[in-house]
C-alpha positions, 0 to 999 in steps of 0.5 A: 583591591580597591578601585581608583574610585573607592580609594578617592571616595575614602580620601574625600570622606576623610577630608570633606566636612559634610556628607558626600552624596554626589560625584563627577569623574574627569580624566584626571580627577574625581570631584565629590560634594554634597548635592542639595540642588544648589550649585556651589563652587566655594565656601564650606560646601565647595566640592573636593577634588581628588587627583587620580595620579597621586590621590591628593585632595585639592580645592575645587576653584584653583583646578576648575576656575584657573583662567591663566593661559597655562591652566590645565583643561580638565576636560568633559565629565566622563561619569556622574552619579549619586553615592 
């Protein structure tokens, strides 16, 4: 049986148009991207977010940069690594 991480990574690889070599884990999300030393939060290299509860693939900016009063706090990074 696949772990949450394995399932999320599989979905991210299907949706993300570039190689994935980096991840971050949060309480409710996994974030996957191509890390080449440049910080990207938008554009074609914007990270892909996979929500743990339903494995929905989401855009990074609305989750991590929603500054409205009712925005969800994604919390701290629980784990980070190279794939």
